[in-house]
C-alpha positions as CSV (number, residue, x, y, z in Angstrom):
1,M,123.3,-1.7,52.3
2,E,123.1,2.0,53.0
3,P,119.8,3.6,54.1
4,R,119.5,5.8,51.0
5,E,119.6,2.7,48.8
6,E,116.9,1.0,50.8
7,L,114.7,4.0,50.7
8,R,115.2,4.3,46.9
9,K,114.2,0.7,46.4
10,A,111.2,1.0,48.6
11,V,110.0,4.1,46.7
12,E,110.5,2.3,43.4
13,R,108.5,-0.7,44.5
14,Q,105.6,1.6,45.7
15,A,105.7,3.5,42.4
16,K,105.4,0.3,40.4
17,R,102.5,-0.9,42.5
18,M,100.7,2.4,42.0
19,Q,101.3,2.3,38.2
20,K,100.0,-1.3,38.1
21,A,96.9,-0.3,40.0
22,E,96.2,2.5,37.6
23,H,96.4,0.3,34.6
24,E,94.3,-2.6,35.9
25,R,90.7,-2.8,34.9
26,P,88.1,-2.2,37.6
27,T,86.4,-5.3,38.9
28,L,82.7,-6.0,38.7
29,I,82.4,-5.5,42.4
30,G,84.2,-2.2,42.3
31,Q,81.9,-1.0,39.5
32,T,78.8,-2.2,41.4
33,V,79.9,-0.3,44.5
34,F,80.6,2.8,42.4
35,L,77.2,2.7,40.7
36,G,75.4,2.0,44.0
37,T,77.1,5.0,45.6
38,L,76.0,7.2,42.7
39,G,72.5,6.0,43.1
40,L,72.4,6.7,46.8
41,L,73.9,10.2,46.3
42,F,71.2,11.0,43.8
43,V,68.1,9.3,45.4
44,L,68.6,10.2,49.1
45,P,68.1,14.0,48.6
46,V,65.0,13.4,46.4
47,V,63.4,11.0,48.9
48,G,64.3,13.3,51.8
49,G,62.7,16.3,50.0
50,A,59.6,14.3,49.3
51,Y,59.1,13.3,52.9
52,L,59.8,16.8,54.2
53,G,57.5,18.2,51.6
54,I,54.6,15.8,52.5
55,W,55.1,16.7,56.2
56,L,55.0,20.4,55.5
57,D,51.9,20.1,53.2
58,S,50.1,18.1,55.9
59,L,50.5,21.2,58.2
60,V,48.4,23.3,55.8
61,N,44.6,23.0,55.8
62,G,43.2,21.7,52.5
63,Y,44.9,19.9,49.6
64,S,48.3,21.2,48.7
65,T,51.4,19.7,47.0
66,R,53.4,22.9,46.7
67,W,56.0,22.0,49.3
68,T,56.3,18.4,48.1
69,M,56.9,19.3,44.5
70,S,59.3,22.1,45.3
71,L,61.4,20.0,47.6
72,I,61.4,17.0,45.2
73,L,62.8,19.3,42.5
74,L,65.3,20.7,45.0
75,G,66.3,17.2,45.8
76,V,66.8,16.4,42.1
77,F,69.1,19.4,41.8
78,I,71.1,18.6,44.9
79,G,71.3,14.9,43.9
80,G,72.6,15.8,40.5
81,L,75.1,18.1,42.1
82,N,76.2,15.4,44.4
83,V,76.8,12.9,41.6
84,Y,78.6,15.5,39.5
85,L,81.0,16.4,42.4
86,F,81.6,12.7,43.2
87,V,82.4,11.7,39.6
88,R,84.6,14.8,39.1
89,E,86.7,13.6,42.1
């Protein structure tokens, strides 16, 4: 068999595998991993902002939640952006 024919058959096999993978339904484990990833992409910036805000507020004399609330809201925005960019991909 000539090399061109072997290459053509290999490419056809690979194309069929790719089409089959696109049409198969996602598994429960795959969906769980996807949702877990989305959760982490959203929650980690919020929690990080909360901890950083609490630390910054502890440096100020008196009672203040200005940094905590600001950084939690920033974390929500960044988390939402992370999820949007991940899903768009």
